[in-house]
N, C-alpha and C positions, 0 to 999 in steps of 0.2 A: 221491859223489850227495849232492844237497844239492837244496833246494823247488825249485828253477828246469828239475832234471834229473832224469832217471829212469827207472828203465825193469821193470816184474814179468811174470812169461808165468805165470800159471799155466793149469791143466789141470784139466778136473773132468766126472763120467761121472753124477753120477746127485744130486739134490734136495740130498741131506742138507749139502753142503758148497758152498751159493749162502745161509748167511747169511756163513758165512767170509770170501766174497767181497763179500760187502756190504758185512763192517766191515773188508776192508783199503780198497775206492774209498772210505770214509767215512774213513778217516782219509790216505788219500796225498789229498782233497781236505783236508780238514784243514793234514793236512802241509805242503801247498800256497799258505794262507794264506786258505781259502775260511772264511767263516762257519758254525758248527758245523748250522744246521736251514737250508742249502741246499745246504750236503757230504750230509745224510743224504739229501734230495730225492734229490739225483741218483743217491747210490747205491742209493736204492729202484728209480726207473728200469732202474738195470740190474740188479738182480734180475732185476726183474720181465724182462725183455727173456733173459736166462738162462735164466728157470723154461721161458721159453715155447723156448730154441732147446731145450732140455731134452726135453721136449712132444714138439716138432717132430719130433728127432733118435729119439729111440725108445733105447731103450739098447745096440742091438745096430752104431749107429754109432761110437764108438770114443770118447775123453775130448773134449771143448772146450774150445778153446781159449779162454781170458781175457788181454788184455794191458794192460796199464796202465802209462800211459807220461804225461811233462811233455816239452817239450823248449824252455823256453822260451818259453811262449806256452801254452794251454789244455789241461788236464788233457784226456787223450783216454783212450776205454777201450774196446777193441774187441771184439765176441759174434759169432761168425760171420758175419767181413764186418762189417759193422754197427757203425759209431765215432760212440761218444754223446761230445759236446764238452762240458765246462764252461769260461765263460773266467772266469780269474781277476783 
C-alpha cells in the first residue's frame, strides 16, 4: 500500500459511524495528495450520500458497504453502487 494504490472496505449500519467514515475519506484524500479543503469537501459529499443511503434503506436492510480505493488514478468511494471520484 502506498499513496497511489490502496483499498479499504468498511460496513456501517447506522448514522453514528458516518463521521468516522467521513474522516477515513478525508484522510485517504489527503494521503493521496489532495489539498485539505478539497479533501474535506469531497468527504462531506460522500458523508451526505451515506446518510441518504442509510435513511433510504432503514435499519432492517443490513450493513451498508463503503469502499475507498485508489489504483493509480482518481480516489474512488463507492456507496450503494454509486461511485464518487476525486481527481488528483
